[in-house]
DSSP file (Angstrom, degrees, kcal/mol; ACC not computed):
  #  RESIDUE AA STRUCTURE BP1 BP2  ACC     N-H-->O    O-->H-N    N-H-->O    O-->H-N    TCO  KAPPA ALPHA  PHI   PSI    X-CA   Y-CA   Z-CA
    1    1 A X              0   0    0      0, 0.0     2,-0.1     0, 0.0     0, 0.0   0.000 360.0 360.0 360.0 125.2   45.5  183.4  140.4
    2    2 A X    >   -     0   0    0      1,-0.1     3,-1.2     2,-0.0     0, 0.0  -0.366 360.0-123.3 -79.6 157.9   46.0  182.8  144.0
    3    3 A X  T 3  S+     0   0    0      1,-0.2    -1,-0.1    -2,-0.1     0, 0.0   0.741 110.2  58.6 -71.7 -18.3   47.1  185.7  146.4
    4    4 A X  T 3  S+     0   0    0      2,-0.1    -1,-0.2     0, 0.0     2,-0.1   0.560  79.4 110.3 -81.7 -11.6   50.2  183.7  147.4
    5    5 A X  S <  S-     0   0    0     -3,-1.2     2,-0.2     1,-0.1     0, 0.0  -0.402  75.7-116.3 -67.0 138.8   51.5  183.4  144.0
    6    6 A X        -     0   0    0     -2,-0.1     2,-0.5     1,-0.1    -1,-0.1  -0.497  25.3-123.8 -78.3 146.9   54.7  185.5  143.4
    7    7 A X        -     0   0    0     -2,-0.2     2,-0.4     2,-0.0    -1,-0.1  -0.764  25.6-157.1 -91.5 130.7   54.4  188.3  140.9
    8    8 A X        -     0   0    0     -2,-0.5     2,-0.6     4,-0.0     0, 0.0  -0.905  10.9-156.6-111.6 138.4   57.0  188.1  138.1
    9    9 A X    >>  -     0   0    0     -2,-0.4     4,-1.1     1,-0.1     3,-0.6  -0.939   7.3-170.5-109.6 106.2   58.1  191.1  136.1
   10   10 A X  T 34 S+     0   0    0     -2,-0.6    -1,-0.1     1,-0.2     4,-0.1   0.691  79.7  63.2 -80.9 -18.4   59.3  189.5  132.8
   11   11 A X  T 34 S+     0   0    0      1,-0.2     3,-0.3     2,-0.1    -1,-0.2   0.824 112.0  36.4 -71.7 -28.2   60.9  192.9  131.5
   12   12 A X  T <4 S+     0   0    0     -3,-0.6    -2,-0.2     1,-0.2    -1,-0.2   0.685 116.3  51.8 -94.0 -19.9   63.3  193.0  134.4
   13   13 A X  S  < S+     0   0    0     -4,-1.1     2,-0.3     2,-0.0    -1,-0.2   0.074  73.5 144.1-101.9  23.1   64.0  189.3  134.6
   14   14 A X        +     0   0    0     -3,-0.3     2,-0.2    -5,-0.1    -3,-0.1  -0.446  23.5 176.2 -68.1 123.7   64.9  188.8  131.0
   15   15 A X     >  -     0   0    0     -2,-0.3     4,-0.9     1,-0.0     3,-0.3  -0.644  49.3 -91.1-117.9-177.7   67.7  186.2  130.6
   16   16 A X  T  4 S+     0   0    0      1,-0.2     3,-0.3    -2,-0.2     4,-0.2   0.801 124.9  58.1 -66.2 -30.3   69.3  184.6  127.6
   17   17 A X  T >4 S+     0   0    0      1,-0.2     3,-1.7     2,-0.2    -1,-0.2   0.902 100.8  55.7 -65.4 -39.8   66.6  181.8  127.6
   18   18 A X  T 34 S+     0   0    0     -3,-0.3    -1,-0.2     1,-0.3    -2,-0.2   0.801 104.8  54.3 -67.9 -28.1   63.8  184.3  127.4
   19   19 A X  T 3< S-     0   0    0     -4,-0.9    -1,-0.3    -3,-0.3    -2,-0.2   0.426 118.1-107.8 -83.4  -1.3   65.3  185.7  124.1
   20   20 A X    <   -     0   0    0     -3,-1.7     2,-0.4    -4,-0.2    -1,-0.3  -0.139  44.5 -49.5  99.3 162.1   65.5  182.3  122.5
   21   21 A X        -     0   0    0     -3,-0.1     2,-0.4    -2,-0.1    -4,-0.1  -0.606  54.1-143.9 -74.8 130.2   68.1  179.9  121.6
   22   22 A X        -     0   0    0     -2,-0.4    -2,-0.1     1,-0.1    59,-0.0  -0.740  22.4-105.5-100.1 142.2   71.0  181.4  119.8
   23   23 A X        -     0   0    0     -2,-0.4    57,-2.4    56,-0.1     2,-0.4  -0.349  34.2-166.6 -64.3 144.4   72.9  179.5  117.0
   24   24 A X  E     +A   79   0A   0     55,-0.2     2,-0.3     2,-0.0    55,-0.2  -0.999  10.4 173.1-130.9 130.4   76.3  178.1  117.9
   25   25 A X  E     -A   78   0A   0     53,-2.2    53,-2.8    -2,-0.4     2,-0.4  -0.950  26.6-132.2-135.8 160.8   78.8  176.9  115.4
   26   26 A X  E     +A   77   0A   0     -2,-0.3    17,-0.3    51,-0.2     2,-0.2  -0.925  38.7 150.5-113.1 136.0   82.4  175.7  115.3
   27   27 A X  E     -A   76   0A   0     49,-2.1    49,-2.8    -2,-0.4     2,-0.4  -0.842  41.8-102.4-149.2-175.9   84.8  177.1  112.6
   28   28 A X  E     -AB  75  41A   0     13,-1.9    13,-2.8    -2,-0.2     2,-0.4  -0.958  32.8-117.7-120.1 131.3   88.3  177.9  111.9
   29   29 A X  E     + B   0  40A   0     45,-2.5    44,-2.7    -2,-0.4    11,-0.2  -0.557  33.0 173.1 -73.0 125.4   89.8  181.4  111.9
   30   30 A X  E     +     0   0A   0      9,-3.0     2,-0.3    -2,-0.4    10,-0.2   0.568  66.0  26.9-109.7 -14.1   91.0  182.2  108.4
   31   31 A X  E     + B   0  39A   0      8,-1.4     8,-2.1    40,-0.1    -1,-0.3  -0.967  41.6 166.4-150.8 133.7   91.9  185.9  109.0
   32   32 A X  E     +     0   0A   0     -2,-0.3     4,-0.1     6,-0.2     6,-0.1  -0.087  47.2 116.3-130.7  34.5   92.9  188.1  112.0
   33   33 A X  E     +     0   0A   0      2,-0.1     2,-0.2     6,-0.0     5,-0.1   0.661  61.9  75.2 -79.5 -16.9   94.1  191.2  110.2
   34   34 A X  E >  S- B   0  37A   0      3,-0.5     3,-0.7    -3,-0.1     2,-0.4  -0.672  89.9-107.2 -95.7 154.5   91.4  193.4  111.7
   35   35 A X  T 3  S-     0   0    0     -2,-0.2     3,-0.1     1,-0.2    -2,-0.1  -0.645  99.9 -10.2 -80.6 132.0   91.3  194.8  115.1
   36   36 A X  T 3  S+     0   0    0     -2,-0.4    29,-2.2    29,-0.2     2,-0.4   0.573 119.0  96.4  57.1  14.1   88.6  193.0  117.2
   37   37 A X  E <   -BC  34  64A   0     -3,-0.7    -3,-0.5    27,-0.2     2,-0.3  -0.987  49.1-176.5-131.2 140.9   87.2  191.3  114.2
   38   38 A X  E     - C   0  63A   0     25,-1.8    25,-2.7    -2,-0.4     2,-0.5  -0.926  22.3-134.2-128.1 154.4   88.0  187.8  112.9
   39   39 A X  E     -BC  31  62A   0     -8,-2.1    -9,-3.0    -2,-0.3    -8,-1.4  -0.975  26.2-167.9-110.8 127.7   86.9  185.9  109.7
   40   40 A X  E     -BC  29  61A   0     21,-3.0    21,-2.7    -2,-0.5     2,-0.5  -0.959  11.4-147.9-120.2 130.3   85.8  182.4  110.5
   41   41 A X  E     -BC  28  60A   0    -13,-2.8   -13,-1.9    -2,-0.4     2,-0.5  -0.838  12.0-165.5 -95.7 124.3   85.2  179.7  108.0
   42   42 A X  E     - C   0  59A   0     17,-3.3    17,-2.4    -2,-0.5     2,-0.4  -0.949   4.7-157.2-112.7 123.3   82.5  177.2  108.8
   43   43 A X  E     - C   0  58A   0     -2,-0.5     2,-0.4   -17,-0.3    15,-0.2  -0.803   8.8-172.8-105.8 136.6   82.3  174.0  106.8
   44   44 A X  E     - C   0  57A   0     13,-3.4    13,-2.8    -2,-0.4     2,-0.5  -0.981  10.7-152.7-124.7 135.6   79.1  172.0  106.6
   45   45 A X  E     + C   0  56A   0     -2,-0.4     2,-0.3    11,-0.2    11,-0.2  -0.928  24.2 167.4-104.4 126.4   78.7  168.6  104.9
   46   46 A X  E     - C   0  55A   0      9,-2.4     9,-3.5    -2,-0.5     2,-0.4  -0.954  34.6-114.5-139.5 164.6   75.3  167.7  103.6
   47   47 A X  E     - C   0  54A   0     -2,-0.3     7,-0.2     7,-0.2     2,-0.2  -0.815  32.7-116.0 -99.1 132.6   73.8  165.1  101.4
   48   48 A X     >  -     0   0    0      5,-3.1     4,-1.4    -2,-0.4    -1,-0.0  -0.439  23.0-135.9 -67.3 134.8   72.3  166.1   98.0
   49   49 A X  T  4 S+     0   0    0     -2,-0.2    -1,-0.1     1,-0.2    -2,-0.0   0.802  94.9  29.1 -66.0 -25.8   68.6  165.4   98.1
   50   50 A X  T  4 S+     0   0    0      3,-0.1    -1,-0.2     1,-0.0    -2,-0.0   0.887 129.9  31.1 -96.2 -49.8   68.3  163.8   94.6
   51   51 A X  T  4 S-     0   0    0      2,-0.1    -2,-0.1     1,-0.0     3,-0.1   0.696  90.1-134.1 -91.3 -20.2   71.7  162.3   93.9
   52   52 A X     <  +     0   0    0     -4,-1.4     2,-0.2     1,-0.3    -3,-0.1   0.444  53.9 142.5  82.0  -1.7   72.9  161.3   97.4
   53   53 A X        -     0   0    0     -6,-0.1    -5,-3.1     1,-0.1     2,-0.5  -0.500  53.4-120.8 -75.3 144.3   76.3  162.7   97.0
   54   54 A X  E     -C   47   0A   0     -7,-0.2     2,-0.3    -2,-0.2    -7,-0.2  -0.717  33.6-169.6 -87.5 128.4   77.8  164.3   99.9
   55   55 A X  E     -C   46   0A   0     -9,-3.5    -9,-2.4    -2,-0.5     2,-0.5  -0.825  16.5-133.6-118.5 155.0   78.8  167.9   99.4
   56   56 A X  E     -C   45   0A   0     -2,-0.3     2,-0.4   -11,-0.2   -11,-0.2  -0.921  17.1-173.1-108.0 133.6   80.8  170.5  101.3
   57   57 A X  E     -C   44   0A   0    -13,-2.8   -13,-3.4    -2,-0.5     2,-0.4  -0.995   4.6-165.1-125.3 130.3   79.6  174.0  101.8
   58   58 A X  E     -C   43   0A   0     -2,-0.4     2,-0.4   -15,-0.2   -15,-0.2  -0.967   4.8-174.0-119.4 128.4   81.9  176.7  103.5
   59   59 A X  E     -C   42   0A   0    -17,-2.4   -17,-3.3    -2,-0.4     2,-0.5  -0.945  13.9-145.2-118.8 143.6   80.5  180.0  104.8
   60   60 A X  E     -C   41   0A   0     -2,-0.4     2,-0.4   -19,-0.2   -19,-0.2  -0.919  16.5-168.8-111.7 135.5   82.7  182.8  106.1
   61   61 A X  E     -C   40   0A   0    -21,-2.7   -21,-3.0    -2,-0.5     2,-0.5  -0.951  20.9-133.7-120.7 140.1   81.5  184.9  109.0
   62   62 A X  E     -Cd  39  88A   0     25,-0.6    27,-0.8    -2,-0.4    28,-0.8  -0.810  35.5-169.9 -82.7 127.3   82.8  188.1  110.4
   63   63 A X  E     -Cd  38  90A   0    -25,-2.7   -25,-1.8    -2,-0.5     2,-0.6  -0.859  24.5-116.6-121.9 159.8   82.9  187.7  114.2
   64   64 A X  E     -Cd  37  91A   0     26,-1.9    28,-3.0    -2,-0.3     2,-0.5  -0.837  26.4-179.1 -96.0 125.2   83.5  190.0  117.1
   65   65 A X    >   -     0   0    0    -29,-2.2     3,-1.7    -2,-0.6   -29,-0.2  -0.807   2.4-175.8-119.5  87.2   86.7  189.2  119.2
   66   66 A X  T 3  S+     0   0    0     -2,-0.5    -1,-0.1     1,-0.3   -29,-0.1   0.870  83.9  36.0 -58.7 -41.2   86.7  191.8  122.0
   67   67 A X  T 3  S-     0   0    0    -31,-0.1    -1,-0.3     0, 0.0    -2,-0.0   0.397 102.7-122.3 -92.9   5.6   90.1  190.6  123.5
   68   68 A X    <   +     0   0    0     -3,-1.7    -2,-0.1     1,-0.1   -31,-0.0   0.918  62.4 148.9  52.8  45.5   91.8  189.7  120.2
   69   69 A X        +     0   0    0    -33,-0.0     2,-0.2     2,-0.0    -1,-0.1   0.832  41.4  70.7 -80.6 -39.3   92.2  186.3  121.7
   70   70 A X        -     0   0    0      4,-0.0     2,-0.3    28,-0.0    28,-0.1  -0.473  59.6-166.4 -87.4 154.9   92.1  184.1  118.6
   71   71 A X    >   -     0   0    0     -2,-0.2     3,-2.0     1,-0.0   -42,-0.3  -0.860  41.7 -66.3-131.6 163.6   94.7  183.8  115.8
   72   72 A X  T 3  S+     0   0    0     -2,-0.3   -42,-0.2     1,-0.2    27,-0.1  -0.296 119.9  24.3 -56.3 134.2   94.7  182.3  112.3
   73   73 A X  T 3  S+     0   0    0    -44,-2.7    -1,-0.2     1,-0.3     2,-0.2   0.304  88.5 132.6  90.9  -6.9   94.2  178.5  112.3
   74   74 A X    <   -     0   0    0     -3,-2.0   -45,-2.5    25,-0.1     2,-0.6  -0.525  57.0-128.4 -76.5 142.2   92.5  178.4  115.7
   75   75 A X  E     -AE  28  97A   0     22,-2.3    21,-2.0   -47,-0.2    22,-1.8  -0.836  37.8-174.5 -94.1 126.1   89.3  176.3  116.1
   76   76 A X  E     -AE  27  95A   0    -49,-2.8   -49,-2.1    -2,-0.6     2,-0.5  -0.853  30.4-136.6-127.0 155.1   86.6  178.5  117.7
   77   77 A X  E     -AE  26  94A   0     17,-3.0    16,-2.6    -2,-0.3    17,-1.3  -0.934  31.8-174.3-101.7 125.6   83.0  178.3  119.0
   78   78 A X  E     -AE  25  92A   0    -53,-2.8   -53,-2.2    -2,-0.5     2,-0.4  -0.924   9.1-153.9-123.8 155.9   81.0  181.3  117.9
   79   79 A X  E     -AE  24  91A   0     12,-2.5    12,-2.6    -2,-0.3   -55,-0.2  -0.964  23.0-107.8-132.3 143.6   77.5  182.4  118.8
   80   80 A X  E     + E   0  90A   0    -57,-2.4     2,-0.3    -2,-0.4    10,-0.3  -0.362  46.5 164.1 -64.8 141.1   74.9  184.4  117.0
   81   81 A X        -     0   0    0      8,-2.5     3,-0.1     1,-0.1   -58,-0.0  -0.835  42.5 -63.0-143.9-175.0   74.2  187.9  118.4
   82   82 A X  S    S-     0   0    0     -2,-0.3     2,-0.2     1,-0.2    -1,-0.1  -0.265  73.1 -77.6 -69.1 159.5   72.6  191.2  117.6
   83   83 A X        +     0   0    0      1,-0.2     6,-0.2     6,-0.1    -1,-0.2  -0.423  47.3 178.6 -61.9 125.7   74.1  193.1  114.6
   84   84 A X        -     0   0    0      4,-2.8     2,-0.2    -2,-0.2    -1,-0.2   0.649  67.1 -17.2-101.0 -19.7   77.3  194.8  115.7
   85   85 A X  S    S-     0   0    0      3,-1.1    -1,-0.2     1,-0.0     0, 0.0  -0.853  92.0 -66.9-161.3-164.8   78.2  196.4  112.4
   86   86 A X  S    S+     0   0    0     -2,-0.2    -3,-0.0     1,-0.2     3,-0.0   0.861 132.8  18.5 -66.8 -33.3   77.2  196.0  108.7
   87   87 A X  S    S+     0   0    0      1,-0.0     2,-0.6   -26,-0.0   -25,-0.6   0.563 103.1  92.1-112.9  -8.9   78.8  192.6  108.5
   88   88 A X  E     +d   62   0A   0      1,-0.1    -4,-2.8   -27,-0.1    -3,-1.1  -0.799  26.2 141.9 -95.1 116.9   79.2  191.3  112.1
   89   89 A X  E     +     0   0A   0    -27,-0.8    -8,-2.5    -2,-0.6     2,-0.3   0.216  61.4  63.3-129.2   9.2   76.4  189.2  113.5
   90   90 A X  E     -dE  63  80A   0    -28,-0.8   -26,-1.9   -10,-0.3     2,-0.3  -0.965  60.5-159.4-132.3 148.4   78.4  186.7  115.5
   91   91 A X  E     -dE  64  79A   0    -12,-2.6   -12,-2.5    -2,-0.3     2,-0.3  -0.935  30.6 -97.1-129.0 156.4   80.8  186.9  118.5
   92   92 A X  E     + E   0  78A   0    -28,-3.0   -14,-0.2    -2,-0.3   -26,-0.2  -0.521  32.4 177.6 -67.6 128.1   83.5  184.7  119.8
   93   93 A X  E     -     0   0A   0    -16,-2.6     2,-0.3     1,-0.4   -15,-0.2   0.855  63.9 -32.3 -95.7 -52.0   82.4  182.4  122.6
   94   94 A X  E     - E   0  77A   0    -17,-1.3   -17,-3.0   -25,-0.0     2,-0.7  -0.963  52.6-108.3-167.5 155.2   85.7  180.5  123.2
   95   95 A X  E     - E   0  76A   0     -2,-0.3   -19,-0.2   -19,-0.2     3,-0.1  -0.785  28.9-175.0 -85.6 114.7   88.8  179.2  121.6
   96   96 A X  E     +     0   0A   0    -21,-2.0     2,-0.4    -2,-0.7   -20,-0.2   0.933  69.5   9.7 -76.9 -50.6   88.6  175.3  121.4
   97   97 A X  E     - E   0  75A   0    -22,-1.8   -22,-2.3   -24,-0.0     2,-0.3  -0.999  67.8-139.3-137.0 138.9   92.0  174.5  120.0
   98   98 A X        -     0   0    0     -2,-0.4     2,-0.2   -24,-0.2   -24,-0.1  -0.689  34.9-102.8 -90.2 145.2   95.0  176.6  119.4
   99   99 A X              0   0    0     -2,-0.3   -25,-0.1     1,-0.2    -1,-0.1  -0.471 360.0 360.0 -68.2 135.4   97.0  176.2  116.2
  100  100 A X              0   0    0     -2,-0.2    -1,-0.2   -27,-0.1   -27,-0.0   0.474 360.0 360.0 -70.4 360.0  100.2  174.2  117.0
């Protein structure tokens, strides 16, 4: 290491990139009955490995919506985060489309 090289302290300069890539998925809000929490349904289509038929799998995630911004029927982008409660591991990143 040369004496001119800058010293980097990784503990203080931790950014989101240092913590790894977080999963991002698009889904539809199916419930907004709770305060600051939404239920989002994420539908995935995949091909059966043996039979080749396309199947649909729908998962429901509890997400954190700090500003209560999304409503039922909205298309939203959610991002994986640290555990916020027993069931919440995702948070709202942005609302992509409002329900008409």
